[in-house]
C-alpha positions as CSV (number, residue, x, y, z in Angstrom):
1,M,8.3,34.0,-3.4
2,L,10.1,30.7,-2.9
3,I,8.2,27.6,-2.2
4,N,10.2,26.9,1.0
5,E,8.8,30.1,2.4
6,L,5.3,28.6,2.1
7,L,5.9,25.0,3.0
8,N,8.4,23.0,4.9
9,V,10.1,21.5,1.8
10,D,13.7,21.4,0.7
11,A,13.2,23.3,-2.6
12,D,13.7,26.8,-3.9
13,I,11.1,26.8,-6.7
14,D,9.8,30.3,-7.4
15,V,6.0,30.6,-7.1
16,R,3.8,33.6,-7.9
17,G,0.4,32.5,-6.5
18,I,-1.7,29.8,-4.9
19,G,-3.9,27.5,-7.1
20,Y,-6.5,24.9,-6.2
21,G,-9.7,23.4,-7.7
22,D,-10.4,25.1,-11.0
23,V,-8.0,28.0,-10.3
24,C,-4.5,27.8,-11.6
25,R,-2.2,30.4,-13.2
26,E,1.3,30.1,-14.6
27,K,3.9,29.7,-11.8
28,D,1.2,28.9,-9.1
29,L,1.8,26.5,-6.3
30,Y,-1.2,24.2,-7.0
31,F,-2.9,22.1,-4.3
32,C,-4.7,18.9,-5.4
33,L,-7.8,18.6,-3.2
34,H,-9.1,15.3,-4.6
35,S,-8.2,11.7,-4.8
36,G,-8.4,8.8,-7.3
37,D,-9.4,9.8,-10.9
38,R,-10.1,13.3,-9.8
39,L,-6.6,13.6,-8.4
40,K,-5.2,12.7,-11.8
41,A,-7.5,15.3,-13.4
42,D,-6.2,17.9,-10.9
43,I,-2.6,17.1,-11.8
44,I,-3.3,17.3,-15.6
45,F,-5.1,20.6,-15.1
46,A,-2.3,22.1,-13.0
47,E,0.4,21.0,-15.4
48,S,-1.5,22.3,-18.5
49,H,-1.8,25.7,-16.8
50,G,1.9,26.0,-16.0
51,A,1.9,25.4,-12.3
52,A,5.4,25.8,-10.7
53,A,4.8,22.9,-8.3
54,I,1.9,20.6,-7.3
55,V,1.1,19.5,-3.8
56,C,-0.4,16.0,-3.8
57,P,-1.6,13.6,-1.1
58,S,1.3,11.4,0.2
59,G,1.9,8.5,-2.1
60,A,0.8,10.3,-5.3
61,A,4.0,12.3,-5.9
62,E,5.6,11.4,-9.3
63,D,8.5,13.8,-9.7
64,F,10.4,16.6,-7.9
65,R,7.6,19.1,-8.7
66,H,5.0,16.9,-7.1
67,I,5.2,17.6,-3.4
68,P,3.7,15.0,-1.0
69,S,1.5,16.1,1.8
70,D,-0.2,14.2,4.6
71,D,-2.9,16.9,4.7
72,V,-3.3,18.9,1.6
73,R,-6.1,21.1,2.9
74,R,-4.2,22.1,6.0
75,D,-1.1,22.9,3.9
76,L,-3.3,25.0,1.5
77,A,-4.5,27.1,4.5
78,L,-1.0,27.5,6.0
79,A,0.6,28.3,2.6
80,S,-2.1,30.9,1.8
81,A,-1.5,32.6,5.2
82,E,2.2,32.8,4.5
83,F,1.8,34.0,0.9
84,Y,-0.2,37.0,2.0
85,G,2.1,37.8,5.0
86,R,0.0,36.2,7.8
87,P,-2.5,39.1,7.9
88,A,-4.5,37.5,10.7
89,D,-1.6,38.0,13.1
90,R,-2.0,41.8,12.7
91,L,-5.7,41.8,13.4
92,T,-7.9,41.0,16.4
93,M,-9.7,38.0,14.9
94,I,-13.2,37.1,16.1
95,G,-14.9,33.9,14.9
96,V,-18.6,33.1,15.2
97,T,-19.9,29.5,14.6
98,G,-23.3,27.8,15.1
99,T,-26.2,26.6,13.0
100,N,-28.2,29.8,13.2
101,G,-27.5,33.4,14.1
102,K,-23.9,33.7,12.8
103,T,-24.7,36.6,10.4
104,T,-26.7,38.6,12.9
105,V,-24.1,38.2,15.6
106,T,-21.2,39.2,13.4
107,H,-23.1,42.4,12.3
108,I,-23.9,43.3,15.9
109,I,-20.3,42.8,16.9
110,E,-19.1,45.0,14.0
111,S,-21.6,47.7,15.1
112,I,-20.4,47.6,18.7
113,L,-16.7,47.8,17.7
114,R,-17.5,50.6,15.3
115,E,-19.1,52.5,18.2
116,A,-16.0,51.9,20.2
117,G,-13.9,53.4,17.4
118,V,-12.4,50.1,16.2
119,R,-12.2,49.8,12.4
120,T,-13.6,46.4,11.9
121,G,-13.9,44.1,8.8
122,I,-16.7,41.6,8.5
123,I,-16.8,38.4,6.5
124,G,-19.8,36.1,6.1
125,T,-22.9,35.0,4.3
126,N,-23.9,38.6,3.3
127,G,-20.4,39.3,1.9
128,A,-17.2,41.0,3.1
129,R,-16.7,44.6,3.9
130,C,-14.8,47.1,6.0
131,G,-16.6,50.3,6.5
132,D,-18.2,51.2,3.2
133,K,-15.7,49.2,1.1
134,S,-16.8,45.7,-0.1
135,Y,-14.5,42.9,-1.0
136,P,-15.0,39.8,-3.3
137,C,-16.5,37.0,-1.2
138,S,-18.0,33.8,-2.7
139,L,-18.7,31.7,0.4
140,T,-19.8,32.1,4.1
141,T,-16.2,31.3,5.0
142,P,-14.0,31.9,1.9
143,D,-11.5,29.3,0.7
144,P,-8.0,30.0,2.2
145,P,-6.4,32.0,-0.7
146,E,-9.5,34.3,-0.9
147,L,-9.8,34.5,2.9
148,H,-6.2,35.6,3.5
149,K,-6.2,38.0,0.5
150,T,-9.3,39.6,2.0
151,L,-7.7,39.8,5.5
152,H,-4.5,41.3,3.9
153,D,-6.6,43.9,1.9
154,M,-8.6,44.8,5.0
155,S,-5.5,45.2,7.1
156,E,-4.0,47.4,4.3
157,D,-7.2,49.5,4.4
158,G,-6.8,50.1,8.1
159,A,-8.8,47.4,9.7
160,E,-7.8,46.7,13.3
161,A,-10.2,43.7,13.9
162,V,-12.1,41.3,11.7
163,V,-15.2,39.4,12.8
164,M,-16.1,36.4,10.5
165,E,-18.5,33.6,10.3
166,V,-16.8,30.2,10.7
167,S,-19.0,27.5,9.1
168,A,-18.9,23.8,10.0
169,H,-17.9,23.1,6.4
170,A,-14.9,25.5,6.8
171,L,-13.8,23.8,10.0
172,A,-14.1,20.3,8.5
173,L,-12.2,21.5,5.4
174,K,-9.5,23.3,7.6
175,K,-10.0,26.6,5.9
176,T,-9.1,28.6,9.0
177,E,-6.1,26.4,10.0
178,G,-3.2,28.7,11.1
179,I,-5.5,31.4,12.4
180,R,-5.8,31.7,16.2
181,F,-8.9,33.7,17.1
182,A,-8.8,36.1,20.0
183,V,-12.4,35.2,20.7
184,S,-14.7,32.6,19.2
185,A,-18.4,32.5,19.8
186,F,-20.9,29.6,19.6
187,T,-24.6,30.4,19.0
188,N,-26.4,27.0,18.8
189,L,-26.4,23.6,17.1
190,T,-29.5,22.1,15.4
191,R,-30.0,19.9,12.4
192,D,-28.4,21.1,9.2
193,H,-25.9,20.0,6.6
194,L,-26.5,16.3,6.9
195,D,-26.0,16.0,3.2
196,F,-22.3,16.8,4.0
197,F,-21.8,15.4,7.5
198,R,-22.6,11.7,8.1
199,S,-24.2,12.4,11.5
200,M,-25.1,15.1,13.9
201,E,-22.1,14.0,16.0
202,E,-19.8,14.6,13.1
203,Y,-21.4,18.0,12.5
204,R,-21.1,18.8,16.2
205,N,-17.4,17.8,16.4
206,A,-16.6,20.1,13.5
207,K,-18.0,23.0,15.5
208,L,-16.3,21.9,18.7
209,S,-12.9,22.0,16.9
210,L,-12.9,25.8,16.8
211,F,-12.6,25.8,20.6
212,E,-9.3,23.9,20.8
213,P,-6.5,26.0,22.3
214,S,-4.6,26.0,19.0
215,H,-7.6,27.8,17.3
216,T,-9.0,30.1,20.0
217,H,-7.8,32.1,23.0
218,I,-11.2,32.7,24.7
219,G,-14.6,31.2,24.0
220,V,-18.1,32.7,24.3
221,V,-20.8,30.0,24.4
222,N,-24.6,29.8,24.6
223,V,-25.3,27.5,27.6
224,D,-29.0,27.3,26.7
225,D,-27.7,24.9,24.0
226,E,-26.6,21.4,24.9
227,T,-23.5,21.7,22.7
228,G,-22.7,25.1,24.2
229,M,-22.8,23.5,27.6
230,R,-20.5,20.7,26.4
231,I,-18.0,23.4,25.2
232,Y,-18.2,25.2,28.6
233,R,-17.6,22.0,30.6
234,N,-14.8,20.5,28.4
235,A,-13.0,23.2,26.5
236,G,-9.3,23.6,27.3
237,I,-9.6,27.4,27.1
238,P,-11.3,30.1,29.2
239,V,-15.0,30.4,28.4
240,V,-17.6,33.1,29.1
241,T,-21.2,32.0,29.0
242,Y,-24.4,33.6,27.9
243,G,-28.0,32.6,27.9
244,C,-31.7,33.4,28.3
245,D,-32.7,30.4,30.4
246,N,-29.8,28.9,32.2
247,P,-27.5,30.7,34.8
248,S,-24.7,32.4,32.9
249,D,-22.2,35.3,32.9
250,V,-24.3,37.3,30.5
251,F,-28.1,37.1,30.6
252,A,-31.2,39.2,30.2
253,I,-34.6,39.9,31.8
254,D,-37.7,42.0,31.1
255,Y,-37.9,41.1,27.4
256,A,-40.6,42.9,25.3
257,S,-41.1,43.0,21.5
258,S,-42.9,44.6,18.6
259,D,-42.4,44.4,14.8
260,G,-40.0,47.3,15.3
261,G,-37.7,45.3,17.5
262,C,-37.1,44.2,21.1
263,T,-36.1,45.7,24.4
264,F,-34.7,44.0,27.5
265,V,-32.4,44.5,30.5
266,A,-29.0,42.8,30.1
267,N,-26.6,41.8,32.8
268,L,-23.1,41.8,31.3
269,M,-20.9,40.2,34.0
270,D,-22.6,42.2,36.7
271,D,-22.8,45.4,34.6
272,V,-26.5,46.1,34.1
273,T,-27.9,48.1,31.1
274,E,-31.0,48.5,29.1
275,M,-30.8,47.2,25.5
276,E,-32.8,48.1,22.4
277,Y,-32.4,46.0,19.2
278,C,-34.0,46.5,15.8
279,A,-35.6,43.1,15.4
280,P,-37.9,41.1,17.7
281,G,-37.6,37.6,19.0
282,R,-36.0,35.9,22.0
283,Y,-33.5,34.3,19.5
284,N,-32.5,37.8,18.6
285,M,-32.1,38.7,22.2
286,S,-29.8,35.7,22.5
287,N,-27.8,36.9,19.4
288,V,-27.4,40.3,21.1
289,L,-26.2,38.7,24.3
290,C,-23.6,36.7,22.3
291,A,-22.3,39.8,20.6
292,A,-22.3,41.8,23.9
293,A,-20.4,39.0,25.6
294,V,-17.7,39.0,22.9
295,A,-17.4,42.8,23.2
296,K,-17.1,42.6,26.9
297,V,-14.3,40.0,26.6
298,L,-12.5,42.4,24.3
299,G,-12.7,45.2,27.0
300,T,-15.5,47.3,25.5
301,E,-17.4,49.5,28.0
302,T,-21.0,48.6,28.7
303,D,-22.5,51.9,27.6
304,V,-20.6,51.6,24.3
305,I,-22.0,48.1,23.9
306,A,-25.6,49.3,24.4
307,R,-25.2,52.1,21.9
308,G,-23.6,49.7,19.3
309,V,-26.6,47.4,19.7
310,K,-29.1,50.2,19.3
311,N,-27.3,51.6,16.2
312,V,-26.7,48.3,14.4
313,R,-27.5,48.5,10.7
314,R,-30.4,46.2,9.8
315,V,-29.1,42.9,8.4
316,S,-30.6,42.2,5.0
317,G,-32.9,39.2,5.0
318,R,-32.9,38.7,8.7
319,F,-36.4,39.5,10.1
320,E,-36.7,42.1,7.4
321,V,-40.1,43.8,7.6
322,I,-41.8,45.3,4.5
323,K,-45.1,47.0,4.7
324,G,-47.5,48.3,2.0
325,K,-51.2,48.3,1.1
326,G,-52.0,47.5,4.7
327,K,-50.0,44.3,4.6
328,R,-47.0,43.3,6.7
329,V,-44.4,40.9,5.3
330,V,-41.3,39.4,7.1
331,I,-38.4,38.1,5.0
332,D,-35.9,35.8,6.7
333,Y,-33.1,33.4,5.8
334,A,-34.4,30.7,8.2
335,H,-33.9,27.4,6.3
336,T,-33.6,24.9,9.1
337,P,-36.3,23.3,11.3
338,D,-35.0,25.3,14.3
339,G,-34.7,28.5,12.4
340,L,-38.2,28.2,11.0
341,E,-39.7,27.4,14.4
342,K,-38.1,30.4,16.0
343,L,-39.1,32.7,13.1
344,L,-42.7,31.6,13.2
345,R,-43.0,31.9,17.0
346,T,-41.6,35.4,16.8
347,A,-44.0,36.3,14.0
348,R,-46.8,35.0,16.3
349,E,-45.6,37.4,19.1
350,I,-46.2,40.5,16.9
351,T,-49.3,39.3,15.0
352,E,-52.9,40.0,16.0
353,G,-54.4,38.1,13.0
354,K,-53.1,35.2,11.0
355,V,-49.5,34.0,10.3
356,I,-49.2,33.0,6.7
357,A,-45.9,31.1,5.9
358,V,-44.2,30.8,2.5
359,F,-41.3,28.4,2.4
360,G,-39.5,25.5,0.7
361,C,-36.4,23.4,1.1
362,G,-33.2,23.5,-0.9
363,G,-32.6,20.7,-3.5
364,E,-29.6,18.4,-3.2
365,R,-29.3,19.1,0.4
366,D,-30.4,17.4,3.7
367,R,-33.6,15.6,2.7
368,G,-34.3,14.6,6.2
369,K,-35.3,18.0,7.4
370,R,-38.1,18.5,4.8
371,A,-41.0,16.8,6.5
372,A,-39.8,18.3,9.9
373,M,-40.1,21.8,8.4
374,G,-43.5,20.9,7.1
375,E,-44.6,19.8,10.5
376,I,-43.3,23.0,12.1
377,A,-45.2,25.2,9.5
378,D,-48.3,23.1,10.1
379,E,-48.2,23.7,13.8
380,L,-47.1,27.4,14.0
381,S,-48.8,29.0,10.9
382,D,-52.4,29.5,10.2
383,F,-51.8,28.8,6.5
384,A,-48.8,27.8,4.5
385,V,-47.7,28.1,0.9
386,V,-45.1,25.4,0.2
387,T,-43.0,26.5,-2.7
388,S,-39.5,26.2,-4.2
389,D,-36.3,27.4,-2.5
390,N,-33.3,26.6,-4.6
391,P,-34.3,23.2,-6.1
392,R,-31.0,22.9,-8.0
393,G,-31.1,19.6,-9.9
394,E,-34.1,18.1,-8.1
395,P,-37.7,18.4,-9.4
396,P,-39.4,21.0,-7.2
397,E,-42.6,18.9,-7.0
398,K,-40.6,16.1,-5.4
399,I,-39.2,18.4,-2.7
400,I,-42.6,19.9,-2.1
401,G,-44.1,16.4,-1.7
402,Q,-41.6,15.5,0.9
403,I,-42.3,18.7,2.8
404,E,-46.0,17.9,2.7
405,E,-45.5,14.6,4.4
406,G,-45.2,16.5,7.6
407,M,-48.4,18.6,6.9
408,R,-51.1,16.0,6.9
409,G,-54.5,17.6,6.7
410,S,-53.2,21.1,7.4
411,A,-54.3,24.3,5.7
412,H,-51.8,24.8,2.9
413,I,-51.3,24.9,-0.8
414,A,-48.4,23.8,-3.0
415,E,-47.0,26.3,-5.7
416,A,-43.7,25.4,-7.2
417,D,-43.3,28.9,-8.7
418,R,-41.9,31.0,-5.8
419,R,-43.2,34.3,-7.2
420,K,-46.7,32.9,-7.6
421,G,-46.5,31.5,-4.1
422,I,-45.6,34.9,-2.7
423,E,-48.4,36.5,-4.7
424,C,-50.9,34.0,-3.4
425,A,-49.9,34.7,0.2
426,L,-50.1,38.4,-0.2
427,D,-53.6,38.0,-1.8
428,M,-54.7,36.2,1.4
429,C,-53.2,38.7,3.8
430,R,-55.6,41.0,5.6
431,E,-55.0,43.8,8.1
432,G,-53.4,42.4,11.3
433,D,-52.0,39.4,9.5
434,T,-48.3,38.7,8.8
435,V,-46.8,36.9,5.8
436,V,-43.6,35.2,6.6
437,I,-41.3,34.4,3.6
438,A,-38.6,32.0,4.8
439,G,-35.5,30.4,3.4
440,K,-33.7,32.8,1.1
441,G,-33.4,36.0,3.0
442,H,-30.9,38.3,1.4
443,E,-30.2,36.0,-1.6
444,D,-30.8,37.6,-5.0
445,T,-30.7,34.4,-7.2
446,Q,-32.6,31.2,-7.4
447,E,-30.9,28.0,-8.7
448,I,-33.1,25.8,-10.9
449,C,-31.7,22.9,-12.9
450,G,-28.1,24.1,-12.2
451,V,-28.8,27.6,-13.6
452,K,-28.9,30.7,-11.3
453,R,-31.5,33.2,-12.2
454,H,-32.1,36.6,-10.6
455,F,-34.7,36.4,-7.9
456,S,-35.1,38.3,-4.7
457,D,-37.9,37.8,-2.2
458,A,-37.7,41.5,-1.0
459,E,-37.8,42.9,-4.6
460,T,-40.7,40.6,-5.4
461,V,-42.7,41.8,-2.4
462,R,-42.0,45.4,-3.0
463,E,-43.0,45.1,-6.6
464,L,-46.3,43.3,-5.7
465,L,-47.1,45.9,-3.0
466,K,-46.7,48.9,-5.2
């Protein structure tokens, strides 16, 4: 393929692939994503690996093979789309953004569309698949070359639609530039990722950018959330609203729950139906309403939506219940203050006895949420085991100490070894109690001192309950 088929440049250099970061093959069109000394390192790396041409920030171009760009990340996304034949244009693209709930919502949408006979791909935190076929997927929202290759492969495998998680990082880094979503959904916005974003407003603005007319045709937003209400009032696109508390186009009444799930009556734009979902919690009811609203916008019949919700495959690590030896354990990915609060409140709904929490906070990430999560565990659990999440390069004891600052005088212990922490909680658990293990959910590794080792909360629990 010629470079002028990928970028608006007056050159006819032949390129055979897209390179960026630490990926470059001979004859690749390589994109330099850094500046300063790291830019020089990028150029040296690309040249040493035989790049056909190198896209650099404007002002850094040195010869005819160094192509200036006023936005390298945007051009990486656009060139990746062109290289793989603009596969998103052949698919009904559905994007889901928000701090919490993205994975659950995408899985519910996929289940509803499957019930409607629409072959649907799914891309997100739990990986990428279409039907029973899986595709390589390294991030919640893959980098543009991987994203468009996945969309291309899904299209070739018969996908008609793709529902994907669109993270705030992805929006800030322009990974989805050039894709116009048929529908984009917003779940909620609470504190997270302030190690990457300089403020909550910057984080919010990244989410809001998905609902610009160039990126999305129709929005579906949660008006129980302040940011969702802002999108509804200010977006330059049609918006369908959903919520559990505020007046909206899609809403629910008569909520009831158990550890087996929840039931409620949903009003989908004046079509009323009973809903049954496999996990409890008002936040899960909100997730279902979001998915149902998206499906309704796409023209899906109400009875099909209800069946799709009832038949959804359980999402790994999302209120995943494991029972054994008379004990009940809930494993969940909740790793933000809001997520932990909703998780523990839901556990309290279904628990006659004590709620025992096991949780930590990730290292080298937003330190400001640590004491807040400690305070939430202090308030909403009867006992807490503060342990390691993914400490990465930080000392686990330091992270635990910062969490404990929000737990003054509360009933808890600190145990840096996550397995031992889980074992301690299970030893304390009696009939009628619930152990809630939060933070890692579906993950099967733990990163300590930069090294990822195999570790799964679910596997550990099942082994200990044999």
